[in-house]
C-alpha positions in Angstrom: -35.6 -34.1 44.3 -33.8 -32.5 41.4 -33.3 -28.7 41.4 -33.1 -26.9 38.1 -31.3 -23.6 38.3 -32.5 -21.6 35.3 -33.9 -18.4 33.9 -37.2 -18.0 32.2 -35.7 -16.2 29.1 -32.9 -18.8 28.6 -33.7 -21.0 25.6 -31.6 -23.8 27.0 -33.4 -23.7 30.3 -36.7 -23.9 28.4 -35.6 -26.9 26.5 -34.5 -28.7 29.6 -37.7 -27.9 31.5 -39.8 -29.1 28.6 -37.9 -32.4 28.2 -38.0 -33.1 32.0 -41.7 -32.5 32.0 -42.2 -34.8 29.0 -40.3 -37.5 30.9 -42.4 -37.0 34.0 -39.4 -36.1 36.2 -40.2 -34.3 39.4 -38.0 -31.2 39.8 -38.0 -27.7 41.4 -37.0 -24.7 39.4 -34.7 -22.1 41.0 -34.6 -18.7 39.4 -31.1 -17.1 39.1 -30.1 -13.6 38.4 -30.1 -12.6 34.7 -26.6 -11.0 34.9 -23.9 -13.7 35.2 -21.9 -11.2 37.3 -24.7 -11.4 39.9 -24.7 -15.2 40.3 -22.6 -15.6 43.4 -25.3 -17.8 45.1 -25.5 -20.1 42.0 -21.8 -20.5 42.1 -21.9 -21.3 45.8 -24.7 -23.9 45.4 -23.4 -25.5 42.1 -19.8 -24.4 41.4 -20.8 -22.7 38.1 -22.2 -19.4 37.1 -24.2 -20.4 33.9 -27.6 -21.9 33.4 -29.1 -24.4 33.1 -27.8 -26.5 36.0 -29.2 -29.6 37.6 -28.5 -30.2 41.3 -29.1 -33.7 42.6 -30.1 -34.6 46.2 -26.6 -36.0 46.7 -25.0 -32.6 45.8 -23.8 -33.7 42.4 -24.2 -31.2 39.5 -24.8 -31.5 35.8 -24.5 -28.3 33.9 -25.0 -27.1 30.3 -28.0 -27.6 28.1 -26.3 -30.2 25.8 -24.9 -32.2 28.7 -28.3 -32.3 30.5 -30.2 -33.2 27.3 -27.7 -35.9 26.4 -28.3 -37.4 29.9 -32.0 -37.1 29.5 -31.8 -38.9 26.1 -30.4 -41.9 27.9 -33.6 -42.4 29.8 -36.2 -44.9 28.7 -38.9 -43.2 26.6 -42.5 -42.9 27.7 -43.4 -45.4 24.9 -41.6 -48.2 26.6 -43.7 -51.0 28.1 -42.1 -50.6 31.5 -42.0 -46.9 31.9 -39.9 -45.9 35.0 -41.5 -44.0 37.8 -40.4 -40.4 38.5 -38.1 -41.6 41.3 -36.6 -44.3 39.0 -36.0 -41.7 36.3 -34.3 -39.4 38.7 -32.0 -42.2 39.8 -31.3 -43.1 36.2 -30.5 -39.5 35.4 -28.1 -39.2 38.3 -26.5 -42.6 37.4 -27.4 -43.9 40.9 -28.5 -47.6 40.9 -31.9 -48.3 42.3 -32.0 -50.1 45.7 
């Protein structure tokens, strides 16, 4: 399952949460400290100190609102005849081929 490291007040985090919800992607949100100086745990988990950050089950990381939204834009839209399942969307998002 995807983990979204974010803060409630961050506009970028809000945009990413909204788009992932629209696409039907299952994810867990992880709240991080407001002050970037207090984000040691975030850096240990993801290698970065800024939000939003997506952490994949394989440990790979995608950070930054624009990078995350660009990757989400590559996914098939809900209007497609063959709408992918949440698991398929997560795999497409991570760039991992389906088995």
